[in-house]
N, CA, C and O atoms as a CHARMM CRD file, in Angstrom:
* protein
*
  272
    1    1 MET  N      1.11900  -1.17700  -0.33200 PROA 1      0.00000
    2    1 MET  CA     0.04200  -0.19100  -0.50500 PROA 1      0.00000
    3    1 MET  C      0.86800   1.37500   0.08200 PROA 1      0.00000
    4    1 MET  O      1.71600   1.59700   0.94600 PROA 1      0.00000
    5    2 VAL  N      0.25000   2.08100  -0.71400 PROA 2      0.00000
    6    2 VAL  CA     1.36500   3.30300  -0.97300 PROA 2      0.00000
    7    2 VAL  C      1.00400   4.77200  -0.17300 PROA 2      0.00000
    8    2 VAL  O      1.85500   5.56900   0.22400 PROA 2      0.00000
    9    3 VAL  N     -0.48500   4.92500  -0.03800 PROA 3      0.00000
   10    3 VAL  CA    -1.59500   5.99400   0.33600 PROA 3      0.00000
   11    3 VAL  C     -2.16700   5.36300   1.34300 PROA 3      0.00000
   12    3 VAL  O     -2.42900   4.22100   0.96600 PROA 3      0.00000
   13    4 LEU  N     -2.59100   5.58800   2.76300 PROA 4      0.00000
   14    4 LEU  CA    -3.71600   5.11400   3.73800 PROA 4      0.00000
   15    4 LEU  C     -4.87500   5.25100   3.51000 PROA 4      0.00000
   16    4 LEU  O     -5.42600   6.33800   3.34200 PROA 4      0.00000
   17    5 ASP  N     -5.39100   4.19500   3.47400 PROA 5      0.00000
   18    5 ASP  CA    -6.88300   4.97800   3.38500 PROA 5      0.00000
   19    5 ASP  C     -7.78500   4.46700   4.34400 PROA 5      0.00000
   20    5 ASP  O     -7.28900   3.55400   5.00300 PROA 5      0.00000
   21    6 LYS  N     -8.71900   4.70000   4.58000 PROA 6      0.00000
   22    6 LYS  CA    -9.52700   4.79000   5.77000 PROA 6      0.00000
   23    6 LYS  C     -9.33000   3.81700   7.16700 PROA 6      0.00000
   24    6 LYS  O     -9.17800   4.13300   8.34700 PROA 6      0.00000
   25    7 PRO  N     -9.38800   2.74400   6.61600 PROA 7      0.00000
   26    7 PRO  CA    -9.87000   2.11500   7.42600 PROA 7      0.00000
   27    7 PRO  C     -8.31400   1.83800   8.24600 PROA 7      0.00000
   28    7 PRO  O     -8.05000   1.87900   9.44800 PROA 7      0.00000
   29    8 THR  N     -7.66500   1.62200   7.36100 PROA 8      0.00000
   30    8 THR  CA    -6.26300   2.01100   7.60600 PROA 8      0.00000
   31    8 THR  C     -5.11900   2.79700   9.02500 PROA 8      0.00000
   32    8 THR  O     -4.23000   2.44400   9.79900 PROA 8      0.00000
   33    9 TYR  N     -6.06000   4.27000   8.57900 PROA 9      0.00000
   34    9 TYR  CA    -5.87700   5.14000   8.90200 PROA 9      0.00000
   35    9 TYR  C     -6.31300   5.07300  10.30800 PROA 9      0.00000
   36    9 TYR  O     -5.76900   5.79200  11.14600 PROA 9      0.00000
   37   10 ASP  N     -7.32200   4.20400  10.64400 PROA 10     0.00000
   38   10 ASP  CA    -8.30100   4.54700  12.01700 PROA 10     0.00000
   39   10 ASP  C     -7.41100   3.10300  12.34200 PROA 10     0.00000
   40   10 ASP  O     -7.31900   3.10000  13.56900 PROA 10     0.00000
   41   11 ARG  N     -7.03000   2.43200  12.05000 PROA 11     0.00000
   42   11 ARG  CA    -6.31100   1.26400  12.64000 PROA 11     0.00000
   43   11 ARG  C     -4.94000   1.55700  12.94400 PROA 11     0.00000
   44   11 ARG  O     -4.31100   0.80900  13.69200 PROA 11     0.00000
   45   12 LEU  N     -4.41700   2.57800  12.43400 PROA 12     0.00000
   46   12 LEU  CA    -2.98800   2.88900  12.70900 PROA 12     0.00000
   47   12 LEU  C     -3.32300   3.48700  13.37800 PROA 12     0.00000
   48   12 LEU  O     -2.31000   3.91500  13.93000 PROA 12     0.00000
   49   13 TYR  N     -4.45700   4.06900  13.98500 PROA 13     0.00000
   50   13 TYR  CA    -4.32100   6.14900  15.67900 PROA 13     0.00000
   51   13 TYR  C     -5.31700   4.89800  16.78900 PROA 13     0.00000
   52   13 TYR  O     -5.64000   5.16900  17.94600 PROA 13     0.00000
   53   14 LYS  N     -5.57500   3.87500  16.24800 PROA 14     0.00000
   54   14 LYS  CA    -6.51600   3.13200  17.58000 PROA 14     0.00000
   55   14 LYS  C     -5.33500   2.33300  18.05300 PROA 14     0.00000
   56   14 LYS  O     -4.60000   2.57400  19.01100 PROA 14     0.00000
   57   15 GLU  N     -5.28500   1.14500  17.03600 PROA 15     0.00000
   58   15 GLU  CA    -4.55400  -0.26100  17.62400 PROA 15     0.00000
   59   15 GLU  C     -3.19400   0.32400  18.08700 PROA 15     0.00000
   60   15 GLU  O     -2.92300   0.20400  19.28200 PROA 15     0.00000
   61   16 VAL  N     -2.06000   1.11900  17.03600 PROA 16     0.00000
   62   16 VAL  CA    -0.52700   0.73600  17.18800 PROA 16     0.00000
   63   16 VAL  C      0.05800   1.84900  18.73000 PROA 16     0.00000
   64   16 VAL  O      1.10800   1.86800  19.37200 PROA 16     0.00000
   65   17 PRO  N     -1.22000   2.63800  18.82200 PROA 17     0.00000
   66   17 PRO  CA    -0.86200   3.13500  20.53200 PROA 17     0.00000
   67   17 PRO  C     -0.28300   1.60400  21.56300 PROA 17     0.00000
   68   17 PRO  O      0.80300   1.31500  22.06400 PROA 17     0.00000
   69   18 THR  N     -1.53900   0.95800  21.53000 PROA 18     0.00000
   70   18 THR  CA    -1.59100  -0.02700  22.31700 PROA 18     0.00000
   71   18 THR  C     -0.27900  -1.38000  22.14300 PROA 18     0.00000
   72   18 THR  O      0.03200  -2.11200  23.08300 PROA 18     0.00000
   73   19 TYR  N      0.26100  -1.45500  20.91500 PROA 19     0.00000
   74   19 TYR  CA     1.50000  -2.75400  21.20100 PROA 19     0.00000
   75   19 TYR  C      2.75200  -1.93600  21.79900 PROA 19     0.00000
   76   19 TYR  O      3.32900  -0.85000  21.85800 PROA 19     0.00000
   77   20 LYS  N      2.73600  -3.05900  22.13000 PROA 20     0.00000
   78   20 LYS  CA     3.88200  -3.00300  23.59100 PROA 20     0.00000
   79   20 LYS  C      5.16100  -2.41900  22.82400 PROA 20     0.00000
   80   20 LYS  O      5.89300  -1.48400  23.15100 PROA 20     0.00000
   81   21 LEU  N      5.21600  -3.43500  21.46600 PROA 21     0.00000
   82   21 LEU  CA     7.17300  -3.37700  20.96200 PROA 21     0.00000
   83   21 LEU  C      6.38000  -2.67600  19.34600 PROA 21     0.00000
   84   21 LEU  O      5.51400  -3.35700  18.79600 PROA 21     0.00000
   85   22 ILE  N      6.73200  -1.52500  18.83700 PROA 22     0.00000
   86   22 ILE  CA     6.49600  -0.69500  17.51600 PROA 22     0.00000
   87   22 ILE  C      7.24800  -0.59100  16.58700 PROA 22     0.00000
   88   22 ILE  O      7.71900   0.53900  16.71400 PROA 22     0.00000
   89   23 SER  N      7.65400  -1.02400  15.76000 PROA 23     0.00000
   90   23 SER  CA     8.82700  -1.13100  14.52800 PROA 23     0.00000
   91   23 SER  C      8.45200  -0.68100  13.19000 PROA 23     0.00000
   92   23 SER  O      7.24900  -0.76100  12.94200 PROA 23     0.00000
   93   24 GLN  N      9.11600  -0.28400  12.39300 PROA 24     0.00000
   94   24 GLN  CA     8.72800  -0.00300  10.62200 PROA 24     0.00000
   95   24 GLN  C      8.03700  -1.55300  10.70500 PROA 24     0.00000
   96   24 GLN  O      6.85800  -1.90400  10.66400 PROA 24     0.00000
   97   25 SER  N      9.33900  -2.34700  10.84500 PROA 25     0.00000
   98   25 SER  CA     8.41400  -3.51300  10.92000 PROA 25     0.00000
   99   25 SER  C      7.13700  -4.50100  10.88200 PROA 25     0.00000
  100   25 SER  O      6.59200  -5.22000  10.04500 PROA 25     0.00000
  101   26 VAL  N      6.93200  -4.11100  12.39300 PROA 26     0.00000
  102   26 VAL  CA     5.67500  -4.74100  12.52000 PROA 26     0.00000
  103   26 VAL  C      4.55400  -3.33900  11.78400 PROA 26     0.00000
  104   26 VAL  O      3.34000  -3.36400  11.58500 PROA 26     0.00000
  105   27 LEU  N      5.16700  -2.66500  11.62700 PROA 27     0.00000
  106   27 LEU  CA     3.63300  -1.81700  10.62100 PROA 27     0.00000
  107   27 LEU  C      3.31300  -2.80700   9.23200 PROA 27     0.00000
  108   27 LEU  O      2.26500  -3.26500   8.77800 PROA 27     0.00000
  109   28 VAL  N      4.70500  -2.89400   8.81300 PROA 28     0.00000
  110   28 VAL  CA     4.71500  -3.65500   7.99200 PROA 28     0.00000
  111   28 VAL  C      4.02600  -4.50500   7.44100 PROA 28     0.00000
  112   28 VAL  O      3.55100  -4.44700   6.30700 PROA 28     0.00000
  113   29 ASP  N      3.89800  -5.66500   8.51000 PROA 29     0.00000
  114   29 ASP  CA     3.38400  -6.82500   8.92300 PROA 29     0.00000
  115   29 ASP  C      1.92600  -6.85500   9.10100 PROA 29     0.00000
  116   29 ASP  O      1.14900  -7.60300   8.50800 PROA 29     0.00000
  117   30 ARG  N      1.56300  -5.73600  10.20100 PROA 30     0.00000
  118   30 ARG  CA     0.47500  -5.91500  10.82500 PROA 30     0.00000
  119   30 ARG  C     -0.81300  -5.17000   9.84300 PROA 30     0.00000
  120   30 ARG  O     -2.02000  -5.40400   9.89100 PROA 30     0.00000
  121   31 LEU  N      0.10600  -3.98700   8.76300 PROA 31     0.00000
  122   31 LEU  CA    -0.90400  -2.93700   8.65400 PROA 31     0.00000
  123   31 LEU  C     -0.99000  -3.58300   7.30000 PROA 31     0.00000
  124   31 LEU  O     -2.01900  -3.91500   6.71100 PROA 31     0.00000
  125   32 LYS  N      0.70000  -3.75200   6.75500 PROA 32     0.00000
  126   32 LYS  CA     0.87500  -4.71700   4.98300 PROA 32     0.00000
  127   32 LYS  C      0.80500  -3.31200   4.89900 PROA 32     0.00000
  128   32 LYS  O     -0.36600  -3.09700   4.58500 PROA 32     0.00000
  129   33 LEU  N      1.42600  -2.16600   5.00700 PROA 33     0.00000
  130   33 LEU  CA     2.17900  -0.98600   4.53000 PROA 33     0.00000
  131   33 LEU  C      3.66600  -0.93700   3.73300 PROA 33     0.00000
  132   33 LEU  O      4.59000  -1.72900   3.91800 PROA 33     0.00000
  133   34 ASN  N      3.65600  -0.22500   3.15000 PROA 34     0.00000
  134   34 ASN  CA     5.56700  -0.62300   2.81200 PROA 34     0.00000
  135   34 ASN  C      5.76400   0.17400   3.37200 PROA 34     0.00000
  136   34 ASN  O      4.99900   1.10700   3.61700 PROA 34     0.00000
  137   35 GLY  N      7.45800  -0.06200   3.92700 PROA 35     0.00000
  138   35 GLY  CA     8.24800   0.29400   4.34500 PROA 35     0.00000
  139   35 GLY  C      8.31300   2.14900   4.72300 PROA 35     0.00000
  140   35 GLY  O      8.21600   2.58800   5.86900 PROA 35     0.00000
  141   36 SER  N      8.44900   2.79900   3.79100 PROA 36     0.00000
  142   36 SER  CA     8.47800   4.30100   3.50000 PROA 36     0.00000
  143   36 SER  C      7.61500   4.53100   3.71200 PROA 36     0.00000
  144   36 SER  O      7.71000   5.63000   4.26000 PROA 36     0.00000
  145   37 LEU  N      5.81100   4.01800   3.65100 PROA 37     0.00000
  146   37 LEU  CA     4.74600   5.21600   4.66400 PROA 37     0.00000
  147   37 LEU  C      4.84700   4.34200   5.61700 PROA 37     0.00000
  148   37 LEU  O      3.71500   4.56700   6.04400 PROA 37     0.00000
  149   38 ALA  N      5.27800   3.44800   6.39500 PROA 38     0.00000
  150   38 ALA  CA     5.46800   2.29300   8.37300 PROA 38     0.00000
  151   38 ALA  C      5.97300   4.15200   8.54700 PROA 38     0.00000
  152   38 ALA  O      5.16900   5.06100   8.75300 PROA 38     0.00000
  153   39 ARG  N      7.89800   4.35800   8.35300 PROA 39     0.00000
  154   39 ARG  CA     8.21700   5.65900   8.87000 PROA 39     0.00000
  155   39 ARG  C      7.83200   6.59700   9.25200 PROA 39     0.00000
  156   39 ARG  O      8.19200   7.18000  10.27500 PROA 39     0.00000
  157   40 VAL  N      6.60300   7.07400   8.09500 PROA 40     0.00000
  158   40 VAL  CA     6.25100   8.12700   7.95500 PROA 40     0.00000
  159   40 VAL  C      5.05300   8.36600   8.87700 PROA 40     0.00000
  160   40 VAL  O      4.60400   9.44600   9.26000 PROA 40     0.00000
  161   41 ALA  N      4.62600   7.10700   9.15700 PROA 41     0.00000
  162   41 ALA  CA     3.22000   7.26900  10.06700 PROA 41     0.00000
  163   41 ALA  C      3.94100   6.77500  11.48400 PROA 41     0.00000
  164   41 ALA  O      3.16500   6.59700  12.42200 PROA 41     0.00000
  165   42 LEU  N      5.32400   6.54400  11.71800 PROA 42     0.00000
  166   42 LEU  CA     5.85200   6.47300  12.61500 PROA 42     0.00000
  167   42 LEU  C      6.51300   7.61000  13.29300 PROA 42     0.00000
  168   42 LEU  O      6.78100   7.75500  14.48600 PROA 42     0.00000
  169   43 LYS  N      6.67400   8.21800  12.49900 PROA 43     0.00000
  170   43 LYS  CA     6.68200   9.61800  12.65700 PROA 43     0.00000
  171   43 LYS  C      5.50200  11.08200  12.94900 PROA 43     0.00000
  172   43 LYS  O      5.61100  12.15300  13.54500 PROA 43     0.00000
  173   44 ALA  N      4.65000  10.55400  12.34400 PROA 44     0.00000
  174   44 ALA  CA     3.62800  11.00700  12.58400 PROA 44     0.00000
  175   44 ALA  C      3.07300  11.26400  14.32200 PROA 44     0.00000
  176   44 ALA  O      2.77700  12.33200  14.85900 PROA 44     0.00000
  177   45 LEU  N      3.07300   9.40100  15.10500 PROA 45     0.00000
  178   45 LEU  CA     2.81900   8.97100  15.97600 PROA 45     0.00000
  179   45 LEU  C      3.28000   9.74700  16.85000 PROA 45     0.00000
  180   45 LEU  O      2.66600  10.41200  17.68400 PROA 45     0.00000
  181   46 THR  N      5.13200   9.60600  16.52800 PROA 46     0.00000
  182   46 THR  CA     5.29800  10.41600  17.52600 PROA 46     0.00000
  183   46 THR  C      5.39000  11.83900  18.03300 PROA 46     0.00000
  184   46 THR  O      5.50700  12.28000  19.17700 PROA 46     0.00000
  185   47 ASP  N      5.27200  12.63300  16.44400 PROA 47     0.00000
  186   47 ASP  CA     5.24400  13.76400  17.20300 PROA 47     0.00000
  187   47 ASP  C      3.90400  14.03900  17.63200 PROA 47     0.00000
  188   47 ASP  O      3.80900  14.93700  18.46800 PROA 47     0.00000
  189   48 GLN  N      2.48400  13.29100  17.13300 PROA 48     0.00000
  190   48 GLN  CA     1.37300  13.93000  18.58500 PROA 48     0.00000
  191   48 GLN  C      1.75800  13.67900  19.63000 PROA 48     0.00000
  192   48 GLN  O      1.08200  14.19000  20.52300 PROA 48     0.00000
  193   49 GLY  N      2.79200  12.94100  20.03000 PROA 49     0.00000
  194   49 GLY  CA     3.07200  11.63800  20.91300 PROA 49     0.00000
  195   49 GLY  C      1.91700  10.80000  21.49000 PROA 49     0.00000
  196   49 GLY  O      1.12900  11.00900  22.41300 PROA 49     0.00000
  197   50 LEU  N      2.08400   9.80500  20.64800 PROA 50     0.00000
  198   50 LEU  CA     1.13800   8.95400  21.18100 PROA 50     0.00000
  199   50 LEU  C      1.91100   7.16400  21.19100 PROA 50     0.00000
  200   50 LEU  O      1.47800   6.08000  21.58300 PROA 50     0.00000
  201   51 ILE  N      3.37200   7.65300  20.47200 PROA 51     0.00000
  202   51 ILE  CA     4.58700   6.37700  21.26800 PROA 51     0.00000
  203   51 ILE  C      5.47200   7.48200  21.04200 PROA 51     0.00000
  204   51 ILE  O      5.30800   8.49500  20.36200 PROA 51     0.00000
  205   52 LYS  N      6.61900   7.02800  21.86500 PROA 52     0.00000
  206   52 LYS  CA     7.73900   7.48200  21.72100 PROA 52     0.00000
  207   52 LYS  C      9.18200   6.60100  21.30800 PROA 52     0.00000
  208   52 LYS  O      8.81500   5.68400  20.57300 PROA 52     0.00000
  209   53 PRO  N     10.26000   6.55900  21.45100 PROA 53     0.00000
  210   53 PRO  CA    11.45900   5.91100  20.88400 PROA 53     0.00000
  211   53 PRO  C     12.32400   5.40800  21.82300 PROA 53     0.00000
  212   53 PRO  O     13.13500   5.91400  22.59900 PROA 53     0.00000
  213   54 LEU  N     11.96200   4.29500  21.57200 PROA 54     0.00000
  214   54 LEU  CA    13.02900   3.07200  22.51800 PROA 54     0.00000
  215   54 LEU  C     14.13100   2.78200  22.79500 PROA 54     0.00000
  216   54 LEU  O     14.62200   2.39500  23.85500 PROA 54     0.00000
  217   55 THR  N     14.91100   3.12700  20.99100 PROA 55     0.00000
  218   55 THR  CA    16.39000   2.58400  20.56400 PROA 55     0.00000
  219   55 THR  C     15.92900   3.34900  19.50000 PROA 55     0.00000
  220   55 THR  O     14.94700   3.24300  18.76600 PROA 55     0.00000
  221   56 VAL  N     17.16700   4.42000  19.59900 PROA 56     0.00000
  222   56 VAL  CA    17.49900   4.67700  17.76100 PROA 56     0.00000
  223   56 VAL  C     18.44800   4.07100  17.21900 PROA 56     0.00000
  224   56 VAL  O     19.43600   3.59300  17.77600 PROA 56     0.00000
  225   57 HSD  N     18.21300   4.07100  16.24500 PROA 57     0.00000
  226   57 HSD  CA    19.79700   2.97200  15.29400 PROA 57     0.00000
  227   57 HSD  C     19.55500   4.21400  13.77500 PROA 57     0.00000
  228   57 HSD  O     18.66200   5.01100  13.48700 PROA 57     0.00000
  229   58 HSD  N     20.55800   3.90700  13.27100 PROA 58     0.00000
  230   58 HSD  CA    20.82000   4.37100  12.42400 PROA 58     0.00000
  231   58 HSD  C     20.00700   3.41600  11.47600 PROA 58     0.00000
  232   58 HSD  O     19.31100   4.16300  10.78800 PROA 58     0.00000
  233   59 ALA  N     19.81400   2.32300  11.18000 PROA 59     0.00000
  234   59 ALA  CA    19.31000   1.40400  10.68400 PROA 59     0.00000
  235   59 ALA  C     17.62400   1.52200  10.97500 PROA 59     0.00000
  236   59 ALA  O     16.75200   1.69400  10.12400 PROA 59     0.00000
  237   60 GLN  N     17.48000   1.39900  12.20000 PROA 60     0.00000
  238   60 GLN  CA    16.05600   0.73400  12.82600 PROA 60     0.00000
  239   60 GLN  C     16.05800   2.05800  13.95200 PROA 60     0.00000
  240   60 GLN  O     17.01400   2.69300  14.39800 PROA 60     0.00000
  241   61 THR  N     14.60500   2.19100  14.21100 PROA 61     0.00000
  242   61 THR  CA    13.85600   2.69600  15.49400 PROA 61     0.00000
  243   61 THR  C     12.99100   2.24200  16.26200 PROA 61     0.00000
  244   61 THR  O     11.81500   2.57800  16.12100 PROA 61     0.00000
  245   62 ILE  N     13.30600   1.55100  17.04500 PROA 62     0.00000
  246   62 ILE  CA    12.39300   0.96200  18.19400 PROA 62     0.00000
  247   62 ILE  C     11.22900   1.54900  19.08800 PROA 62     0.00000
  248   62 ILE  O     11.78700   1.99000  20.09200 PROA 62     0.00000
  249   63 TYR  N      9.95100   1.74400  19.17700 PROA 63     0.00000
  250   63 TYR  CA     9.31100   2.78500  19.88500 PROA 63     0.00000
  251   63 TYR  C      8.60800   1.82600  21.03200 PROA 63     0.00000
  252   63 TYR  O      8.75900   0.60600  20.96000 PROA 63     0.00000
  253   64 THR  N      7.93900   2.34200  21.94800 PROA 64     0.00000
  254   64 THR  CA     6.83400   1.98800  22.96800 PROA 64     0.00000
  255   64 THR  C      6.00700   2.93400  23.16300 PROA 64     0.00000
  256   64 THR  O      6.11500   4.14900  22.99300 PROA 64     0.00000
  257   65 ARG  N      5.00200   2.16400  23.60800 PROA 65     0.00000
  258   65 ARG  CA     3.64700   2.84800  23.21300 PROA 65     0.00000
  259   65 ARG  C      4.15600   4.35000  24.65300 PROA 65     0.00000
  260   65 ARG  O      4.63400   3.83900  25.66600 PROA 65     0.00000
  261   66 ALA  N      4.06900   5.72000  24.69800 PROA 66     0.00000
  262   66 ALA  CA     3.63600   6.65100  25.27500 PROA 66     0.00000
  263   66 ALA  C      2.74900   6.03300  26.59000 PROA 66     0.00000
  264   66 ALA  O      1.66500   5.44900  26.62500 PROA 66     0.00000
  265   67 ALA  N      3.75000   6.44900  27.70000 PROA 67     0.00000
  266   67 ALA  CA     2.81100   6.52900  29.22700 PROA 67     0.00000
  267   67 ALA  C      2.23800   7.86600  29.44000 PROA 67     0.00000
  268   67 ALA  O      2.83200   8.93600  29.31100 PROA 67     0.00000
  269   68 THR  N      1.09400   7.69300  29.75800 PROA 68     0.00000
  270   68 THR  CA    -0.02300   8.52900  30.15200 PROA 68     0.00000
  271   68 THR  C     -0.40400   8.60000  31.30100 PROA 68     0.00000
  272   68 THR  O     -1.35700   9.32300  31.59100 PROA 68     0.00000
């Protein structure tokens, strides 16, 4: 998938912030996104404060849910 459709967008904002371990690979596997779209989605969720980075590496970043 190259562009988010409405059901995928809703799943992204509803389900992903509840995952314990969030990464680009997880979004590709569970939501059937491509890698670049998964990176953009993770950045958007981080900017909104729904998830936070746990481990930052040049190859891949691991995120977790934000403590509320």
